[in-house]
N, C-alpha and C positions, 0 to 999 in steps of 0.2 A: 751528781751528773750535771755538767754544765751544758747550757743550751746556747747555740750560736743564733742570736736574734736575726742575723742576716739570712738565715736559712729560708727556703721557700715556704710559701703560705701553706702548701699541702703538708709539708712535714710538721709545721706548727699545728695544723689542724689535727693530725694524727696524735701528736703529743698532748694537746689539750683534751681530746676525746679520751685518750688513755688515762689521763690524770683524773678526769671526771669519773670514769668507771672504777678506777682504783680507789677513789675517795668515797664512793657511794656508801659502802658499809659504815665508814666512819661518820659520814653525814647523817645517816639514819640513827646511829648510836648517839650522836650529839643531840638529836631531837628527843630521844627517849630518856636520856639521863641528864637531869638538870645540873648535876655536879660534874659532868664530863668537862674536862678542861680542854679548851681549844688553843691553849698557849703554845703548844708544840707546832701549831700551823705556821707560825712565823719562822721557826727554825727550818721546817721542812720546805717551805716556799723559798726561803733565803738560799738554801742549798741548791734547790732545783733551778732557780733563776740567777744564781751567783750575785745575790744582793744581801747586804748586811741585815740579818733578822732584827736587830735592834732598830735599824732605820725603818723597816717595815712596821714594827710595833710603834715607833714614834709617829709615823704618818697616821696609823690607825687611831692613835691617841688624839692627835690634832683633828682628824676628820670626824671621828664618831665618839670620842671619849671611851673607846673600846666597847661600844654597845653594838652587838651583832644585828639588832633590828633597827638600827638608825636609818632614818629616811629624811630626805631634804628635797624641797622643790626650789629650783633656780628660776627666778622671774626676770623678765625684761623691765624696762622703765615704765611701761604701762600696766604692769602687774600680771602679764600673761606668763604661764609656766612654759619655759623653753627647754628645760631638761630636769631630770630627777637624779638623785644620788642614793645608792642603796648599800646597806650593810657596814661592816667594820671599816672597810677601806673606801666607803662612799663611791662605789663604781658608778660612773655617770652613764645615764641612759643613751648617750650618743654612741657608746660602744656596742649597744645591742645589735645594731645593723651589721657591723663587722663580725660580731661573735654569734650571730643567730644560727649559723651552721653548727655551732658547738652546743646548741640547746641552752644557751644562756638566756634566762628569762627572769621575770619579776618574782618567781618563787624560789628557784634554786640559787639565785644570787645572794640570798640571805644565809645560806649555809656558810658558817664561819671559815672553814678551811678553803672552800671553793672561792669565796670572796677574797681571802688573803692571797691565794694563788693568782687570781685575776689582777689584783693590785700589784703584785710582784711582777707579773708579765708586763703591765703598763710601765712600771718604773724601769724595768730592765730594757724595754724598748726605747725609753727616753735616753738611758745611758748608752745604748748602742748607737743611736742616731746623733746624740749631741755630747757624748762624753760622760765619764763617771765624775760628776761634779754637782755642786749645790744648785746650779741653775736647772739641771735636769730634774732635781728633786722638786724645785719650785714649779716646774712645768707639769708635774703630776696634778696639781690643782689649777694652775692658771694658764697652761699651754706655753708655747714658745713665742707667741706673737709679741711684737714690739709694743702694741697697744696694752698688753697685760703685764708689762714689765714691773710696774709698781706692785700689783697684786702678787706677782711671783716673788718679789723681794720680801714682802710681808709674810707670805707663806713660809719662805725659807727660814726666816727668823723664828717663827712659831715652831717649826719642826726641829731646828737646831736647839732651841731652848729645851724641848723635851728630850731630845737625843743626848745632849751633853749632861743633863741631870741624870738620865738613866744610866749613862756610862760612868758616872762618878761613884755611884753606889756600889 
């Protein structure tokens, strides 16, 4: 199923809520079974948001080294925490306000499939607003601001390196 990112916020809300409740049994299963593989989450999210699953996995590799419990604090120049990143896709806490109505919080954000779906939604939104290109991939980490252009380029190189190695094998 492809999703039109330009659809209204209400429709997106219904889709995300549906996704969360559809995924709930799998989320619990992944917590109970240490050998449960969440690798399928990249394929599933890729199909749902029309994003290359290998690209999603490449981003997760760069962001978290594929560690579902990864956590990072982003600090300003004086050392104050300005935002935090969570899970496989390192979903930034600034998204919490926008996604609060979908019950996104610091607990369920660590569920691997839910986290990958959120990351795919962010990336798909970038593609929808700025085109299906590497600049949109770089903005996943650094945003589209002119001020962050260098950070975006560095991030693109990191993701491309992983992506092209992954697709050669």
